[in-house]
Z-matrix of the N, CA and C atoms (Angstrom, degrees):
N
C 1 1.447
C 2 1.538 1 110.71
N 3 1.322 2 117.58 1 -41.06
C 4 1.467 3 120.81 2 179.90
C 5 1.527 4 111.08 3 -63.19
N 6 1.315 5 115.96 4 -39.60
C 7 1.459 6 119.11 5 -179.73
C 8 1.529 7 111.32 6 -67.02
N 9 1.311 8 117.12 7 -39.10
C 10 1.464 9 120.66 8 176.26
C 11 1.520 10 110.91 9 -63.30
N 12 1.321 11 116.16 10 -40.81
C 13 1.460 12 120.66 11 178.25
C 14 1.522 13 110.30 12 -64.13
N 15 1.329 14 117.07 13 -42.48
C 16 1.461 15 121.01 14 178.78
C 17 1.533 16 110.80 15 -60.57
N 18 1.310 17 116.46 16 -44.99
C 19 1.468 18 121.10 17 179.83
C 20 1.530 19 110.24 18 -61.55
N 21 1.330 20 116.44 19 -46.05
C 22 1.465 21 120.42 20 179.91
C 23 1.533 22 110.65 21 -62.86
N 24 1.328 23 117.10 22 -45.05
C 25 1.464 24 119.84 23 -179.43
C 26 1.529 25 111.21 24 -63.47
N 27 1.314 26 116.96 25 -42.13
C 28 1.467 27 119.41 26 177.44
C 29 1.530 28 111.27 27 -62.37
N 30 1.322 29 116.61 28 -40.00
C 31 1.464 30 120.67 29 176.44
C 32 1.525 31 110.22 30 -61.07
N 33 1.321 32 116.54 31 -48.31
C 34 1.463 33 121.35 32 -179.61
C 35 1.532 34 111.39 33 -62.54
N 36 1.314 35 116.51 34 -37.79
C 37 1.471 36 119.99 35 -179.10
C 38 1.526 37 111.84 36 -73.87
N 39 1.318 38 117.51 37 -26.68
C 40 1.474 39 118.82 38 172.78
C 41 1.528 40 109.85 39 -66.76
N 42 1.314 41 116.31 40 -35.42
C 43 1.466 42 121.32 41 178.63
C 44 1.525 43 111.02 42 -73.06
N 45 1.332 44 116.96 43 -37.97
C 46 1.464 45 121.20 44 -179.75
C 47 1.532 46 108.91 45 -143.23
N 48 1.339 47 117.21 46 86.76
C 49 1.464 48 120.65 47 -175.21
C 50 1.536 49 114.02 48 -68.82
N 51 1.325 50 118.10 49 -8.70
C 52 1.460 51 120.95 50 -179.07
C 53 1.530 52 112.41 51 -99.94
N 54 1.324 53 117.48 52 12.03
C 55 1.460 54 121.97 53 -179.52
C 56 1.537 55 109.28 54 -79.27
N 57 1.332 56 115.67 55 96.80
C 58 1.461 57 121.66 56 -175.37
C 59 1.528 58 111.35 57 -63.15
N 60 1.311 59 116.96 58 -38.20
C 61 1.464 60 120.18 59 179.76
C 62 1.531 61 110.54 60 -59.32
N 63 1.312 62 116.89 61 -44.57
C 64 1.471 63 120.05 62 -179.84
C 65 1.534 64 110.60 63 -72.45
N 66 1.322 65 117.04 64 -35.28
C 67 1.470 66 119.39 65 174.62
C 68 1.534 67 110.47 66 -58.46
N 69 1.325 68 116.25 67 -44.54
C 70 1.460 69 119.76 68 -178.94
C 71 1.531 70 111.25 69 -69.29
N 72 1.318 71 117.28 70 -34.10
C 73 1.470 72 119.41 71 175.05
C 74 1.527 73 109.91 72 -62.39
N 75 1.330 74 116.21 73 -41.45
C 76 1.464 75 120.41 74 179.42
C 77 1.532 76 110.52 75 -67.25
N 78 1.327 77 117.05 76 -40.95
C 79 1.473 78 120.04 77 177.82
C 80 1.523 79 110.60 78 -61.34
N 81 1.335 80 117.53 79 -44.20
C 82 1.471 81 120.76 80 177.82
C 83 1.527 82 111.02 81 -62.48
N 84 1.312 83 116.11 82 -41.19
C 85 1.463 84 120.24 83 178.61
C 86 1.533 85 110.35 84 -60.87
N 87 1.327 86 116.42 85 -47.19
C 88 1.465 87 119.48 86 178.96
C 89 1.523 88 111.10 87 -63.41
N 90 1.325 89 117.10 88 -38.50
C 91 1.468 90 119.89 89 178.01
C 92 1.524 91 110.05 90 -63.23
N 93 1.329 92 116.35 91 -45.87
C 94 1.460 93 120.11 92 -176.83
C 95 1.521 94 113.44 93 -68.08
N 96 1.324 95 117.50 94 -22.85
C 97 1.468 96 120.36 95 179.72
C 98 1.523 97 112.16 96 -107.12
N 99 1.314 98 117.28 97 10.94
C 100 1.465 99 121.10 98 -176.15
C 101 1.522 100 112.94 99 -64.53
N 102 1.325 101 117.93 100 -24.88
C 103 1.465 102 118.93 101 179.15
C 104 1.513 103 111.28 102 -64.97
N 105 1.307 104 116.60 103 -23.29
C 106 1.461 105 120.53 104 179.36
C 107 1.528 106 112.36 105 -89.92
N 108 1.312 107 116.95 106 -22.37
C 109 1.456 108 121.02 107 -176.41
C 110 1.531 109 108.33 108 -154.76
N 111 1.336 110 116.21 109 100.83
C 112 1.464 111 120.52 110 -174.91
C 113 1.527 112 113.06 111 -62.78
N 114 1.310 113 117.15 112 -25.00
C 115 1.465 114 119.75 113 177.33
C 116 1.532 115 110.76 114 -62.27
N 117 1.325 116 115.74 115 -27.54
C 118 1.467 117 119.46 116 179.07
C 119 1.525 118 111.73 117 -65.46
N 120 1.317 119 117.09 118 -31.18
C 121 1.461 120 119.89 119 177.89
C 122 1.524 121 110.14 120 -64.63
N 123 1.317 122 116.57 121 -41.44
C 124 1.465 123 119.87 122 176.71
C 125 1.532 124 110.75 123 -65.97
N 126 1.323 125 116.69 124 -38.74
C 127 1.470 126 119.89 125 174.94
C 128 1.529 127 110.74 126 -60.89
N 129 1.316 128 116.32 127 -42.40
C 130 1.467 129 120.35 128 179.86
C 131 1.523 130 110.64 129 -61.65
N 132 1.324 131 117.22 130 -40.77
C 133 1.470 132 121.06 131 177.28
C 134 1.528 133 109.57 132 -61.05
N 135 1.321 134 116.64 133 -48.48
C 136 1.472 135 120.60 134 -179.75
C 137 1.526 136 111.58 135 -60.14
N 138 1.314 137 116.64 136 -40.74
C 139 1.464 138 120.82 137 -179.32
C 140 1.523 139 110.61 138 -65.04
N 141 1.345 140 116.91 139 -43.02
C 142 1.468 141 118.09 140 -179.37
C 143 1.524 142 111.58 141 -68.20
N 144 1.318 143 116.86 142 -30.96
C 145 1.470 144 118.97 143 176.48
C 146 1.528 145 110.62 144 -66.12
N 147 1.322 146 116.89 145 -39.85
C 148 1.469 147 120.74 146 176.50
C 149 1.528 148 109.74 147 -65.44
N 150 1.323 149 116.37 148 -46.33
C 151 1.468 150 120.32 149 -179.58
C 152 1.527 151 111.35 150 -60.91
N 153 1.319 152 117.11 151 -38.74
C 154 1.475 153 120.17 152 179.22
C 155 1.523 154 111.01 153 -65.48
N 156 1.322 155 116.86 154 -35.89
C 157 1.475 156 119.37 155 176.60
C 158 1.527 157 111.17 156 -69.44
N 159 1.340 158 116.97 157 -36.17
C 160 1.461 159 121.01 158 -179.65
C 161 1.528 160 112.38 159 -75.47
N 162 1.316 161 116.25 160 -33.02
C 163 1.467 162 120.96 161 -176.00
C 164 1.530 163 109.51 162 -137.67
N 165 1.332 164 116.68 163 71.44
C 166 1.467 165 120.30 164 -173.49
C 167 1.534 166 114.72 165 -68.73
N 168 1.314 167 118.79 166 -8.50
C 169 1.469 168 121.39 167 -178.45
C 170 1.536 169 112.42 168 -104.33
N 171 1.326 170 117.90 169 10.85
C 172 1.457 171 121.37 170 -178.79
C 173 1.535 172 110.06 171 -96.86
N 174 1.338 173 117.71 172 107.85
C 175 1.471 174 119.38 173 -177.54
C 176 1.524 175 113.71 174 -62.86
N 177 1.337 176 118.32 175 -29.71
C 178 1.464 177 120.17 176 -179.57
C 179 1.523 178 111.99 177 -64.77
N 180 1.313 179 116.55 178 -31.79
C 181 1.467 180 120.02 179 176.88
C 182 1.524 181 109.59 180 -59.78
N 183 1.327 182 116.14 181 -44.67
C 184 1.462 183 120.32 182 -177.92
C 185 1.527 184 111.65 183 -73.35
N 186 1.329 185 117.36 184 -29.74
C 187 1.462 186 119.64 185 175.81
C 188 1.524 187 109.87 186 -63.09
N 189 1.314 188 116.36 187 -51.51
C 190 1.464 189 120.62 188 -179.55
C 191 1.532 190 109.84 189 -62.58
N 192 1.316 191 116.57 190 -42.09
C 193 1.454 192 120.42 191 179.69
C 194 1.536 193 110.74 192 -60.29
N 195 1.320 194 116.83 193 -44.89
C 196 1.460 195 120.39 194 179.06
C 197 1.514 196 112.76 195 -62.25
N 198 1.331 197 116.44 196 -41.34
C 199 1.458 198 120.30 197 178.49
C 200 1.529 199 111.58 198 -65.54
N 201 1.317 200 116.13 199 -38.30
C 202 1.466 201 119.67 200 179.33
C 203 1.528 202 110.54 201 -67.79
N 204 1.326 203 116.95 202 -42.33
C 205 1.465 204 118.86 203 176.53
C 206 1.536 205 110.90 204 -61.57
N 207 1.332 206 117.39 205 -39.09
C 208 1.462 207 120.23 206 177.74
C 209 1.523 208 110.98 207 -64.08
N 210 1.339 209 116.83 208 -40.43
C 211 1.467 210 120.15 209 175.54
C 212 1.526 211 110.73 210 -60.99
N 213 1.319 212 115.75 211 -43.66
C 214 1.467 213 119.99 212 -179.40
C 215 1.525 214 110.81 213 -64.84
N 216 1.327 215 117.08 214 -34.03
C 217 1.469 216 120.17 215 179.14
C 218 1.521 217 111.31 216 -61.97
N 219 1.322 218 116.52 217 -33.81
C 220 1.467 219 120.23 218 177.79
C 221 1.519 220 111.51 219 -62.14
N 222 1.319 221 116.50 220 -31.61
C 223 1.459 222 121.58 221 -174.61
C 224 1.521 223 112.72 222 -95.17
N 225 1.327 224 116.23 223 0.34
C 226 1.462 225 120.15 224 -177.13
C 227 1.525 226 110.45 225 -59.36
N 228 1.318 227 115.30 226 142.60
C 229 1.465 228 120.12 227 -177.67
C 230 1.520 229 112.82 228 -92.80
N 231 1.330 230 117.39 229 -8.18
C 232 1.465 231 119.94 230 177.68
C 233 1.527 232 109.48 231 -139.12
N 234 1.325 233 116.89 232 155.59
C 235 1.471 234 119.71 233 177.35
C 236 1.536 235 112.43 234 -60.43
N 237 1.324 236 116.68 235 -34.23
C 238 1.468 237 120.33 236 179.82
C 239 1.529 238 111.05 237 -66.14
N 240 1.334 239 116.03 238 -43.30
C 241 1.462 240 120.76 239 178.85
C 242 1.528 241 110.41 240 -65.24
N 243 1.323 242 116.25 241 -42.12
C 244 1.474 243 119.95 242 177.94
C 245 1.530 244 109.82 243 -59.55
N 246 1.325 245 117.46 244 -45.84
C 247 1.454 246 121.35 245 -179.53
C 248 1.529 247 111.15 246 -62.93
N 249 1.321 248 116.93 247 -41.98
C 250 1.466 249 120.98 248 179.78
C 251 1.531 250 110.53 249 -61.61
N 252 1.320 251 116.10 250 -43.31
C 253 1.467 252 120.29 251 -179.31
C 254 1.532 253 111.66 252 -70.06
N 255 1.328 254 116.93 253 -38.00
C 256 1.461 255 119.51 254 176.67
C 257 1.528 256 111.16 255 -65.63
N 258 1.316 257 117.10 256 -36.87
C 259 1.472 258 120.23 257 175.26
C 260 1.523 259 110.69 258 -62.97
N 261 1.325 260 116.57 259 -42.60
C 262 1.471 261 120.25 260 177.87
C 263 1.531 262 110.36 261 -63.64
N 264 1.329 263 116.20 262 -38.36
C 265 1.463 264 120.67 263 177.33
C 266 1.526 265 110.30 264 -62.10
N 267 1.315 266 116.42 265 -50.10
C 268 1.467 267 120.08 266 179.81
C 269 1.527 268 111.04 267 -61.39
N 270 1.335 269 117.12 268 -40.22
C 271 1.467 270 120.07 269 179.05
C 272 1.534 271 111.35 270 -63.06
N 273 1.324 272 116.67 271 -39.42
C 274 1.471 273 120.08 272 177.87
C 275 1.530 274 109.90 273 -64.81
N 276 1.333 275 116.93 274 -42.32
C 277 1.465 276 119.54 275 178.29
C 278 1.526 277 110.95 276 -67.10
N 279 1.329 278 117.36 277 -32.26
C 280 1.471 279 120.15 278 175.79
C 281 1.529 280 110.16 279 -65.05
N 282 1.345 281 116.65 280 -40.85
C 283 1.469 282 120.54 281 175.64
C 284 1.527 283 110.23 282 -60.25
N 285 1.313 284 115.51 283 -45.45
C 286 1.460 285 120.71 284 179.47
C 287 1.524 286 110.36 285 -59.45
N 288 1.327 287 115.90 286 -46.22
C 289 1.457 288 120.25 287 -178.86
C 290 1.527 289 111.26 288 -63.74
N 291 1.327 290 116.94 289 -38.44
C 292 1.454 291 120.07 290 177.60
C 293 1.526 292 112.75 291 -63.69
N 294 1.310 293 116.29 292 -33.58
C 295 1.467 294 121.50 293 -179.53
C 296 1.528 295 112.79 294 -85.31
N 297 1.326 296 117.13 295 -26.18
C 298 1.469 297 121.02 296 -176.75
C 299 1.532 298 109.98 297 -137.22
N 300 1.344 299 117.27 298 63.72
C 301 1.459 300 119.40 299 -175.14
C 302 1.528 301 114.44 300 -66.50
N 303 1.324 302 117.46 301 -21.12
C 304 1.462 303 120.56 302 -178.18
C 305 1.519 304 113.54 303 -86.95
N 306 1.317 305 117.50 304 -5.05
C 307 1.465 306 121.07 305 179.76
C 308 1.530 307 108.25 306 -93.86
N 309 1.337 308 117.81 307 115.59
C 310 1.473 309 120.20 308 -175.86
C 311 1.526 310 114.11 309 -54.62
N 312 1.339 311 117.99 310 -35.32
C 313 1.467 312 118.19 311 -176.43
C 314 1.521 313 111.72 312 -64.80
N 315 1.344 314 118.07 313 -28.10
C 316 1.461 315 118.86 314 178.14
C 317 1.528 316 109.76 315 -66.48
N 318 1.320 317 116.99 316 -41.72
C 319 1.472 318 120.94 317 177.64
C 320 1.528 319 110.46 318 -69.05
N 321 1.322 320 116.79 319 -42.14
C 322 1.466 321 121.13 320 179.86
C 323 1.522 322 112.25 321 -58.29
N 324 1.318 323 115.82 322 -50.26
C 325 1.461 324 119.55 323 -177.57
C 326 1.526 325 111.34 324 -65.00
N 327 1.325 326 116.38 325 -40.79
C 328 1.469 327 119.16 326 177.62
C 329 1.528 328 110.07 327 -61.88
N 330 1.327 329 117.80 328 -48.60
C 331 1.465 330 120.63 329 -178.15
C 332 1.528 331 112.12 330 -64.29
N 333 1.330 332 117.23 331 -36.31
C 334 1.467 333 120.21 332 177.73
C 335 1.525 334 110.32 333 -65.38
N 336 1.336 335 116.80 334 -48.03
C 337 1.469 336 119.92 335 179.85
C 338 1.531 337 110.86 336 -64.26
N 339 1.319 338 116.47 337 -40.93
C 340 1.463 339 120.58 338 178.82
C 341 1.532 340 110.71 339 -63.58
N 342 1.334 341 116.03 340 -40.26
C 343 1.463 342 119.87 341 177.86
C 344 1.518 343 112.85 342 -64.66
N 345 1.340 344 116.24 343 -38.43
C 346 1.464 345 119.86 344 177.34
C 347 1.522 346 109.62 345 -61.14
N 348 1.323 347 116.15 346 -44.45
C 349 1.468 348 119.95 347 -179.64
C 350 1.524 349 112.40 348 -66.44
N 351 1.315 350 116.90 349 -42.65
C 352 1.465 351 121.49 350 -177.53
C 353 1.523 352 112.83 351 -78.17
N 354 1.332 353 115.29 352 -22.81
C 355 1.457 354 118.55 353 -173.85
C 356 1.523 355 111.52 354 76.01
N 357 1.326 356 116.48 355 17.95
C 358 1.463 357 122.18 356 -179.73
C 359 1.522 358 108.12 357 -143.67
N 360 1.322 359 115.28 358 130.76
C 361 1.452 360 120.03 359 -176.44
C 362 1.528 361 112.12 360 -112.19
N 363 1.322 362 116.77 361 27.18
C 364 1.469 363 119.52 362 -177.29
C 365 1.530 364 111.41 363 -62.20
N 366 1.328 365 118.14 364 -40.14
C 367 1.472 366 120.20 365 179.55
C 368 1.529 367 110.93 366 -66.88
N 369 1.317 368 116.95 367 -42.27
C 370 1.464 369 120.63 368 177.61
C 371 1.524 370 109.90 369 -63.35
N 372 1.324 371 117.29 370 -45.56
C 373 1.462 372 120.15 371 -179.73
C 374 1.524 373 111.50 372 -62.24
N 375 1.315 374 117.25 373 -39.68
C 376 1.463 375 120.54 374 177.73
C 377 1.527 376 110.34 375 -62.18
N 378 1.338 377 116.43 376 -45.33
C 379 1.462 378 120.84 377 178.41
C 380 1.527 379 110.46 378 -60.46
N 381 1.333 380 116.35 379 -45.40
C 382 1.459 381 120.16 380 -179.40
C 383 1.528 382 110.90 381 -63.73
N 384 1.328 383 116.76 382 -40.15
C 385 1.462 384 119.43 383 178.07
C 386 1.529 385 111.53 384 -60.63
N 387 1.326 386 116.26 385 -36.35
C 388 1.464 387 120.91 386 -177.96
C 389 1.528 388 112.38 387 -80.10
N 390 1.325 389 117.82 388 -33.76
C 391 1.467 390 119.87 389 -167.32
C 392 1.533 391 115.32 390 -122.73
N 393 1.329 392 119.51 391 3.08
C 394 1.459 393 118.70 392 -168.66
C 395 1.518 394 113.74 393 -60.43
N 396 1.313 395 119.04 394 -27.91
C 397 1.473 396 120.48 395 179.21
C 398 1.526 397 111.92 396 -73.59
N 399 1.330 398 117.34 397 -18.51
C 400 1.463 399 121.66 398 -178.03
C 401 1.523 400 113.61 399 -90.42
N 402 1.317 401 117.23 400 -9.16
C 403 1.462 402 120.33 401 -173.25
C 404 1.523 403 111.80 402 -79.76
N 405 1.322 404 115.08 403 145.21
C 406 1.464 405 120.62 404 176.72
C 407 1.526 406 109.64 405 -86.29
N 408 1.295 407 115.15 406 168.04
C 409 1.473 408 120.68 407 176.27
C 410 1.533 409 110.25 408 -56.86
N 411 1.321 410 116.73 409 -42.78
C 412 1.460 411 120.67 410 -178.72
C 413 1.526 412 111.36 411 -63.04
N 414 1.327 413 117.00 412 -39.18
C 415 1.466 414 120.02 413 179.19
C 416 1.529 415 110.95 414 -67.97
N 417 1.341 416 116.42 415 -42.37
C 418 1.465 417 119.51 416 174.89
C 419 1.523 418 110.23 417 -58.82
N 420 1.313 419 116.09 418 -44.56
C 421 1.461 420 120.66 419 -177.77
C 422 1.528 421 111.17 420 -61.80
N 423 1.323 422 116.71 421 -47.05
C 424 1.464 423 120.08 422 -177.74
C 425 1.515 424 112.42 423 -57.14
N 426 1.325 425 116.22 424 -51.47
C 427 1.467 426 119.01 425 -175.94
C 428 1.528 427 110.95 426 -70.35
N 429 1.326 428 117.33 427 -38.84
C 430 1.465 429 120.01 428 179.96
C 431 1.521 430 110.98 429 -66.38
N 432 1.317 431 116.88 430 -42.13
C 433 1.457 432 121.09 431 179.51
C 434 1.530 433 110.91 432 -62.54
N 435 1.320 434 116.47 433 -43.50
C 436 1.467 435 120.34 434 178.55
C 437 1.525 436 110.61 435 -60.97
N 438 1.327 437 116.79 436 -44.73
C 439 1.461 438 120.41 437 -179.51
C 440 1.522 439 112.13 438 -68.80
N 441 1.323 440 117.40 439 -41.04
C 442 1.463 441 119.82 440 178.08
C 443 1.521 442 111.14 441 -63.53
N 444 1.331 443 116.08 442 -39.45
C 445 1.460 444 119.31 443 179.54
C 446 1.527 445 110.88 444 -62.47
N 447 1.315 446 116.87 445 -30.95
C 448 1.469 447 120.39 446 178.89
C 449 1.531 448 111.62 447 -93.14
N 450 1.348 449 115.66 448 4.23
C 451 1.460 450 123.95 449 176.58
C 452 1.524 451 112.60 450 61.07
N 453 1.331 452 116.68 451 42.27
C 454 1.455 453 122.15 452 176.18
C 455 1.519 454 108.58 453 -96.04
N 456 1.308 455 114.28 454 76.38
C 457 1.461 456 121.57 455 -171.09
C 458 1.527 457 113.18 456 -66.97
N 459 1.314 458 118.72 457 -39.38
C 460 1.467 459 120.58 458 -176.28
C 461 1.525 460 111.32 459 -60.18
N 462 1.310 461 116.79 460 -41.51
C 463 1.463 462 120.04 461 179.96
C 464 1.527 463 109.65 462 -68.08
N 465 1.317 464 116.76 463 -40.26
C 466 1.466 465 120.33 464 179.34
C 467 1.532 466 109.89 465 -64.95
N 468 1.333 467 118.27 466 -37.51
C 469 1.464 468 120.46 467 175.47
C 470 1.529 469 110.40 468 -58.72
N 471 1.334 470 116.49 469 -39.82
C 472 1.464 471 120.40 470 176.73
C 473 1.516 472 112.04 471 -64.76
N 474 1.318 473 116.63 472 -37.08
C 475 1.469 474 120.79 473 177.34
C 476 1.533 475 109.84 474 -64.56
N 477 1.315 476 116.92 475 -41.76
C 478 1.466 477 120.31 476 178.06
C 479 1.532 478 109.88 477 -60.81
N 480 1.330 479 117.39 478 -42.78
C 481 1.468 480 120.27 479 178.12
C 482 1.528 481 111.24 480 -60.27
N 483 1.332 482 116.64 481 -42.34
C 484 1.468 483 119.67 482 178.44
C 485 1.527 484 111.01 483 -64.29
N 486 1.332 485 116.45 484 -42.32
C 487 1.463 486 119.92 485 179.25
C 488 1.533 487 111.20 486 -62.52
N 489 1.321 488 116.90 487 -34.61
C 490 1.474 489 120.35 488 179.95
C 491 1.534 490 111.79 489 -65.24
N 492 1.335 491 117.34 490 -24.38
C 493 1.468 492 119.61 491 -178.89
C 494 1.523 493 112.74 492 -82.30
N 495 1.333 494 117.75 493 -9.97
C 496 1.455 495 120.59 494 -178.16
C 497 1.521 496 111.02 495 -75.88
N 498 1.299 497 116.60 496 141.71
C 499 1.454 498 123.61 497 178.11
C 500 1.534 499 109.19 498 -65.74
N 501 1.320 500 116.40 499 125.73
C 502 1.471 501 121.32 500 -175.48
C 503 1.526 502 112.49 501 -62.88
N 504 1.331 503 117.86 502 -33.07
C 505 1.458 504 119.71 503 179.81
C 506 1.520 505 111.38 504 -73.40
N 507 1.325 506 116.23 505 -38.69
C 508 1.459 507 120.49 506 -179.08
C 509 1.530 508 112.12 507 -78.44
N 510 1.337 509 116.63 508 -30.20
C 511 1.467 510 122.54 509 -177.98
C 512 1.527 511 108.74 510 -128.27
N 513 1.336 512 117.32 511 73.47
C 514 1.472 513 120.14 512 -174.22
C 515 1.527 514 113.58 513 -63.73
N 516 1.319 515 117.49 514 -21.08
C 517 1.466 516 119.78 515 -178.73
C 518 1.524 517 112.57 516 -75.69
N 519 1.317 518 118.01 517 -18.94
C 520 1.468 519 121.18 518 -169.17
C 521 1.530 520 112.72 519 -57.06
N 522 1.331 521 118.06 520 -50.96
C 523 1.460 522 120.01 521 -176.26
C 524 1.530 523 111.70 522 -64.88
N 525 1.326 524 117.18 523 -43.81
C 526 1.467 525 119.51 524 177.74
C 527 1.521 526 110.93 525 -61.02
N 528 1.315 527 114.95 526 -41.06
C 529 1.452 528 120.16 527 -178.96
C 530 1.528 529 111.02 528 -66.20
N 531 1.329 530 116.89 529 -40.45
C 532 1.471 531 120.99 530 176.62
C 533 1.528 532 109.72 531 -58.47
N 534 1.318 533 116.88 532 -43.25
C 535 1.463 534 120.42 533 -179.96
C 536 1.527 535 111.69 534 -62.53
N 537 1.325 536 116.87 535 -41.97
C 538 1.469 537 120.46 536 178.05
C 539 1.529 538 110.04 537 -63.24
N 540 1.317 539 116.70 538 -44.43
C 541 1.472 540 120.76 539 -179.89
C 542 1.521 541 109.67 540 -61.94
N 543 1.335 542 116.73 541 -46.55
C 544 1.468 543 119.55 542 -177.98
C 545 1.527 544 112.00 543 -63.29
N 546 1.334 545 117.43 544 -36.42
C 547 1.468 546 120.14 545 174.84
C 548 1.533 547 110.76 546 -61.42
N 549 1.328 548 116.14 547 -43.53
C 550 1.473 549 119.29 548 179.26
C 551 1.519 550 111.01 549 -66.81
N 552 1.334 551 117.09 550 -37.41
C 553 1.470 552 120.77 551 178.99
C 554 1.528 553 110.74 552 -63.11
N 555 1.314 554 116.35 553 -40.38
C 556 1.465 555 120.32 554 179.07
C 557 1.525 556 111.18 555 -63.95
N 558 1.309 557 116.68 556 -30.94
C 559 1.452 558 120.71 557 -178.64
C 560 1.532 559 112.01 558 -75.31
N 561 1.329 560 117.04 559 -20.30
C 562 1.481 561 119.52 560 -179.25
C 563 1.514 562 111.86 561 -70.71
């Protein structure tokens, strides 16, 4: 299915190479299949850079770009390369936050990336303490996935504690999400 989607997107982009929506779909596809072909991760980075130039006011472009840079940082072969990619990730999330300051996930992703770089998550923890009841499942997933990918277990343990305090009726996803996180933690 992914290969068919790639073929269709490439066909559509040959017809209209300035279609940012399709560029971002292709970047997401390459990101999601990067475990099978690492060259696709580099393609995804290149695609998001083009999309950002074509549509510099679209916060979703910078969200995807930041996530892709964070993925690439995991695969870096040197500490310098990892740091460079994490800086690019944080910069993309900063762009996103500047364009969409009222969307919690933009602040979450920026604070998570900034914490990874600084080695301190005090700003992220403060934000979570203030806003954790307002976050959606998708926002929890984004920040937790980014932190787990960078193996920042202590912060994720704190997220699990916060999720445990949520009312199960009001936040039905919390328990299922805790189980998924704990499974991933065991695998680390």
